N, C-alpha and C positions, 0 to 999 in steps of 0.2 A: 504494500500500500504506500504510494508516494505521497509525501506531504507537500503542501504548497511551496515550501522552501526548496525541496528537491526538484519539483517541477520547474520552478523559475530559474534555479541555478543552472539547469542544463540547456536553457534557451540560448539561441544566438542573440547577439546584441540587437540586431534589427527586429527580431521577433519580440524580444523583451521590451523594446521601445514601443512597439505596436500595442502590446498588452498594457503597459504602464500608461500610455497616452489615452486609453479608453477610460481610465479612472477619472473621477471628478478632480478638477484642478486643485481644489482645496485639500483633497486627500494627498495628491502628489506633492504639493508644496509643503504640507506638514511632514511628510515622510522625508523629503529633501532637507527640511529644516532640522529635524531630529538627528539626521546623520551628518549635518554640517556641509551639505552639498550645495553651496551657494553658487548662483550664476556668476560667470566670469564678468569682471567689471568692464564697463564701457561697451557693453554689447549693443549693437545697433538692432533696431526692430526687425530689419530684414534677416538678421541672423538668428531670430527667435527659434526656428526649427532646429538649427544646428546646435544652439544652446541647450534645448530640450533633449536632443539626442545625446549630447555630451553628458548632461546630468543623469539621464537614464542609464548611460553606459557606466558612469561612476557608481550608480545605485546597484547595478548588476554586479559590478566588481566587489562592492561592499558585501552584498549577499553571498557571493561566492567565497569571500574571505571570512565568512562567519560573523559579520557585524551583527549586533543585537537589533533585530527587527522583529517585532511581535508577529507571531504566526497568524494572528487574526488580521493584521494589516496585509500580509502576503496573500492570505486567502481572499481578502476583499479585492485585491488587484485582479486576481483571476476571475472572481465572481463578476466584477464590473465589466471585464472584457466579454465574458460569456453573455452578459445581459444584452450586449449589442448584437449577439448572434441568436436572437430569439427564434429565427426560422429553424436553425439547427436544433435548438431545444424542443421546439414544437414537433419537428420530425421524429425525434427520439421518443417523445411522449406518445405521439400518434402510433408509432410502431408497436408500442405496448398497450395501446388503447387506454391511456390514462387521460382523464379529463384535465383540460388546462385552458388557460386564457393567454393566448399569444405566447406560448412556451413556458408559462409560469403555472405552478400547481401548488396546492397545499397538501396534496397527497404524499405520503412517505414513498420514497423511491430508493430506499436502502438496498432493495433486492438487486439493484444494478451491479453492486460490487460482488454479488454471488452468482452472476449469470453463468450458465454453462457455456463452454467455449463455442459451441455451434450457434447459440443465440447471440453471443457477443460478436461473432464473425458476421452474422446476418445483419446486425445493427450497423456494424462498421461499413459493410458493403453498401447498405442503403444510404448512410450519411455521406460516404465518399462519392456517391453518384450525384450528390446535390451540393456539397460543401467543400471548402478548401481542406486538403489533408492536414495542414497544421492545426486548423480549428477542431477537426475531428480528433486528432491526437490529444490536444489539450483537454477536450471534453472527456475523453476516455480516461486520461490520467487524473483529472480533477475528480471525476465520479468514481474512480478506482474500479473501472470496468476491466475485467480480465481481457488481455489481448492474445 
């Protein structure tokens, strides 16, 4: 069972930046502040994306080096990203005939971590036919679905 920390530590810097960028700005800025990842001085507005990429790269390095970042914060980064992939969430829930509202459900879905290999493979195949492989991999890792 992979933890959010383990999932994020193995991401490429570009993928990590994409995931971090999906979280609310307030959450990102607080995380950067707690780790002392200040923006470089005298940054021009046109360089904002490069600055964000630089700070997310430094954040990834901090996580990889074992910096103290609360597991709840790391989990929130992944959850925020997946919340922008509601279609993927909805397709997974539809596959198991779980009622939902645009990919969100109140029903317990803990059974996903205990799926038999054939059912997990069928779900992966369905999701890969409609969604980006990196998003499917992240969903499987986050939900602890056996691969």
